[in-house]
C-alpha positions in Angstrom: 65.4 87.2 93.1 69.1 87.3 93.2 71.3 90.3 93.6 75.1 89.8 92.7 78.1 92.0 93.9 81.3 91.3 92.0 84.7 92.6 93.0 85.7 95.7 91.3 88.7 95.1 88.8 89.5 98.5 87.7 93.1 99.6 88.8 93.1 101.5 92.0 89.3 100.8 92.7 89.0 100.0 96.4 85.1 100.5 96.6 82.5 97.8 96.8 78.9 98.3 95.8 77.4 96.7 98.9 78.2 96.7 102.6 77.2 93.9 105.2 74.9 96.4 107.0 73.0 97.2 103.8 73.0 93.6 102.5 71.3 92.5 105.7 68.3 94.9 105.1 68.0 93.6 101.6 68.0 90.0 102.6 65.3 90.9 105.3 63.3 92.2 102.4 63.4 88.9 100.5 66.4 89.4 98.2 69.2 86.7 98.0 72.5 88.5 97.9 75.6 86.9 96.5 79.0 88.5 96.9 82.2 87.6 95.2 84.7 86.5 97.7 87.0 89.3 99.0 85.1 91.8 97.1 85.0 94.0 100.1 88.3 93.6 101.6 89.9 96.7 99.9 87.1 98.7 101.6 87.7 97.0 104.8 84.6 94.8 104.8 85.6 91.2 105.2 83.9 88.1 104.1 82.9 87.1 107.6 81.0 90.3 108.2 79.0 89.6 105.0 78.4 86.0 105.9 77.2 87.2 109.2 74.8 89.4 107.5 73.3 86.5 105.5 75.2 87.0 102.4 76.3 83.9 100.2 79.9 84.2 99.1 80.6 82.9 95.6 83.0 83.2 92.7 83.1 85.8 90.0 80.7 84.0 87.8 78.2 83.5 90.6 78.1 87.1 91.2 77.8 88.1 87.7 75.2 85.5 87.0 72.4 87.0 89.0 69.1 88.7 88.0 70.6 92.0 89.1 74.2 92.9 89.3 75.4 96.0 91.2 78.9 97.3 90.5 80.7 100.7 91.1 82.4 100.9 87.9 81.4 99.8 84.3 82.0 96.2 83.8 84.7 94.9 81.3 83.8 92.9 78.2 84.7 89.7 80.1 82.4 90.6 82.9 79.5 91.2 80.4 80.0 88.0 78.7 79.6 86.3 82.3 76.2 88.1 82.9 72.9 86.6 82.4 70.6 87.5 79.2 67.7 89.9 80.4 69.4 90.7 83.6 69.7 94.3 85.1 73.2 96.1 85.8 73.3 98.9 88.3 76.5 100.9 88.0 78.2 104.0 86.6 78.1 103.6 82.9 81.2 106.0 82.5 80.4 106.8 78.9 79.0 109.5 76.8 79.3 107.5 73.6 76.2 105.8 72.3 78.4 103.3 70.5 80.3 102.3 73.6 81.1 98.7 72.7 80.4 97.3 76.2 77.3 99.1 76.5 76.2 97.9 73.1 77.1 94.3 74.0 74.9 94.4 77.0 71.9 95.8 75.0 72.3 93.3 72.4 71.6 90.7 75.0 68.7 92.6 76.6 70.8 93.5 79.7 69.2 96.6 81.1 71.6 99.2 82.2 70.8 101.7 84.9 73.4 104.3 84.9 73.7 105.8 88.4 75.3 109.0 87.2 72.2 109.6 85.0 69.7 109.6 88.0 67.8 112.9 87.7 68.5 115.4 90.4 65.0 115.7 91.6 63.7 115.6 95.4 62.5 111.9 95.0 65.9 110.8 93.7 68.1 112.6 96.2 68.5 109.5 98.4 69.6 107.5 95.2 71.9 110.1 93.8 75.2 108.3 93.8 77.0 111.0 91.6 76.3 113.4 94.6 77.3 111.2 97.4 80.7 110.3 95.7 81.3 113.9 94.8 80.7 114.9 98.4 83.5 112.6 99.3 85.8 113.7 96.4 85.4 117.3 97.8 86.3 116.5 101.2 89.4 114.4 100.3 90.5 117.0 97.8 91.2 119.4 100.7 92.9 116.7 102.7 95.2 116.0 99.8 96.0 119.6 99.2 96.8 120.1 102.9 99.1 117.1 102.9 101.0 118.4 99.8 101.0 122.0 101.1 104.2 122.7 103.1 102.6 125.3 105.5 99.9 125.5 108.0 96.2 126.0 106.6 94.8 127.8 109.5 96.2 130.8 111.4 98.9 129.5 113.8 100.4 131.3 116.7 103.3 129.9 118.5 106.2 131.0 120.7 108.3 130.7 117.5 106.2 133.0 115.7 102.6 133.0 113.7 101.7 131.8 110.3 99.0 133.5 108.3 96.0 131.3 107.2 96.3 129.8 103.7 94.3 131.4 101.0 92.2 128.8 99.4 90.2 129.2 96.2 87.6 126.7 95.2 86.5 126.8 91.7 83.0 125.4 91.1 80.2 125.3 93.8 78.5 122.0 92.9 78.4 119.1 95.5 82.1 118.7 95.4 82.9 122.4 95.5 80.7 123.2 98.4 82.1 120.3 100.5 85.6 121.4 99.6 84.7 125.0 100.8 83.2 123.5 104.0 86.2 121.3 104.7 88.7 124.2 104.0 86.7 126.5 106.5 86.8 123.8 109.0 90.6 123.5 108.7 90.9 127.2 109.0 91.8 128.5 105.6 90.9 131.9 104.2 88.5 130.5 101.7 87.2 132.0 98.4 84.6 130.4 96.1 83.8 131.0 92.4 81.1 129.7 90.2 79.7 130.8 86.7 76.2 130.4 88.1 75.1 133.4 90.0 72.7 131.5 92.3 75.5 129.8 94.0 76.9 133.1 95.7 74.5 132.8 98.6 75.5 129.0 99.1 79.3 129.9 99.0 78.7 132.7 101.5 76.6 130.6 103.9 79.7 128.2 104.2 81.8 131.1 105.6 83.6 131.6 102.2 83.9 134.9 100.2 82.2 134.6 96.8 84.4 135.8 93.8 82.2 137.9 91.5 83.0 138.4 88.0 81.1 140.0 85.1 81.6 137.8 82.1 78.5 139.0 80.4 76.6 135.8 79.9 74.5 133.4 82.0 75.9 129.9 82.6 73.1 128.1 84.5 72.4 124.7 82.8 70.0 121.9 83.3 69.9 119.5 86.3 71.9 121.9 88.6 75.0 121.9 86.1 76.8 124.9 84.6 76.5 125.0 80.8 79.4 125.5 78.6 80.3 129.3 77.9 80.9 130.8 74.5 84.7 131.2 73.4 84.5 134.8 74.3 83.0 134.0 77.7 85.8 131.6 78.4 88.5 134.0 77.6 87.0 136.8 79.7 86.5 134.4 82.5 90.1 133.3 82.5 91.3 136.9 82.3 89.2 138.1 85.2 90.0 135.2 87.4 93.9 135.3 86.8 94.5 137.9 89.5 92.4 136.1 92.1 94.1 132.7 91.4 97.7 134.0 91.2 97.3 135.1 94.9 96.0 131.7 96.1 98.2 129.1 98.2 95.7 126.4 97.3 93.3 126.0 94.5 90.8 123.2 94.1 89.0 123.0 90.9 85.7 121.1 90.3 84.4 122.5 87.2 82.9 119.8 84.9 80.3 119.8 82.2 78.8 116.3 81.5 80.1 114.7 78.4 82.3 117.6 77.5 86.0 118.4 77.8 86.8 120.2 81.3 86.8 124.1 80.8 90.2 125.6 81.2 90.1 127.8 84.2 93.8 127.9 85.2 96.1 128.8 82.4 99.9 128.2 82.4 100.4 131.9 82.7 98.5 131.9 85.8 100.6 128.9 87.3 103.8 130.8 86.5 102.5 133.6 88.6 101.6 131.5 91.7 103.9 131.2 94.8 106.4 128.4 94.8 105.1 125.6 96.9 101.3 126.5 96.1 99.0 123.6 95.3 96.3 122.9 92.6 94.1 119.9 93.1 92.2 119.4 89.8 89.1 117.3 90.3 88.5 117.5 86.6 91.8 115.6 85.7 89.9 112.7 84.1 88.2 115.0 81.6 91.4 117.0 80.5 91.6 119.2 83.6 90.8 122.6 84.5 94.4 123.3 84.3 96.2 122.2 81.1 99.3 121.3 83.1 97.5 118.8 85.1 98.3 115.0 84.4 95.8 112.6 85.2 96.5 110.2 88.1 99.8 111.9 88.8 101.2 114.5 91.2 103.6 116.8 89.2 105.4 120.0 90.0 105.2 122.8 87.2 106.9 126.2 87.7 107.2 125.5 91.4 103.5 124.6 91.8 102.2 121.2 92.9 99.4 119.8 90.7 97.4 116.9 92.0 95.6 114.9 89.3 94.1 112.0 91.2 91.0 110.8 89.1 89.2 108.6 91.8 89.2 110.5 95.3 86.3 108.5 96.7 88.3 105.4 96.3 90.9 107.0 98.6 88.2 106.8 101.3 86.7 103.2 100.3 84.7 102.6 103.6 82.5 105.5 103.7 82.3 105.8 99.8 81.1 102.3 99.7 78.7 102.8 102.6 77.1 105.9 100.9 77.0 104.0 97.4 75.5 101.0 99.0 72.7 103.2 100.5 72.1 104.8 97.2 71.8 101.3 95.6 69.3 100.1 98.2 67.1 103.2 97.8 67.1 102.7 93.9 66.2 98.9 94.4 63.4 100.1 96.6 61.6 101.5 93.5 62.7 99.0 91.1 61.5 95.9 93.0 58.0 94.7 93.7 57.8 92.8 96.9 54.8 90.4 97.8 54.0 87.3 99.5 55.0 85.5 96.4 58.6 86.8 96.5 60.4 89.7 94.8 60.1 90.7 91.2 61.3 93.4 88.9 59.1 96.4 87.9 58.7 97.9 84.8 61.8 100.2 84.7 60.1 102.6 82.4 57.1 103.2 84.8 59.2 105.3 87.2 60.8 108.6 86.1 63.8 108.0 87.9 64.7 104.5 86.3 63.3 105.8 83.0 65.8 108.5 83.0 68.8 106.5 84.1 68.2 103.5 81.8 70.6 103.6 78.7 68.8 102.9 75.5 69.9 101.0 72.5 71.0 103.1 69.6 68.7 103.1 66.7 
């Protein structure tokens, strides 16, 4: 059984789906691992380290022609054309469209697609939850980006030349990314506030040393799988109005509010941005889905009304070494439930026999 690791070709993507350390474990378990040459270079994993771990270096076709292909990002049409009929792809699917042509092309050739972002958030699957591992990194990096763009200290600073008050930091959304952002901003000494529409997150926000922002919007917003559900139009309007005063006082705002397969909810209106202090920073982790602020521009850093808006859409790729290591661990744990290991070798199990791979598997449209 061969596992192929091709080089990621999406612009700006520095991660790789496998590290030498994890590859060594897979090889010891009976898998043959083939890596496209230079696939790990952007993440600071050189070919020599892979070869030392027992990985076979190959070209693009060799990596894509394996029984199982592991990627970080969705393959291109050209990459799909190089894949083997009946093989298995493990990667982000990056689509909510059942008619996505790339996914459809794979399904027509019986290539089974395990979408890592669809792994259910259950206890058994925590070690395979790539969405959470990468969101954790995004939350951390978002604070670092905010601090780098903010022209002042984040913590309380007392010097012979005077003192600086701590920055007021507001984190919108208390999912994995939001909670990591809260923890990181607290470690940097910020005066941190957190808000989420789900009331059960208040205790989590407080446990990290932040102050929960409590708003009465008149409706529940807890959804399935740990996500928030979309509010009614009336609820959205009430939320924006009640949040406005809290946001206008912030020096740094980090927004993480996302609803799967839906446009990002608008939490920071232009009117709020106009009220913020000049030099304040908004880091919008929802930029790829339209942004939690309508002034955000995807993959751009812009200044509007004196406020700096950071719209990077791939924060994990800004920390490629650790992001790749976390992702590779997710992959090896997922492969552990996908593969049957015996004295006769390694074989693929029925992917519908386990609730995790059953839920993550993309199905052909009728």
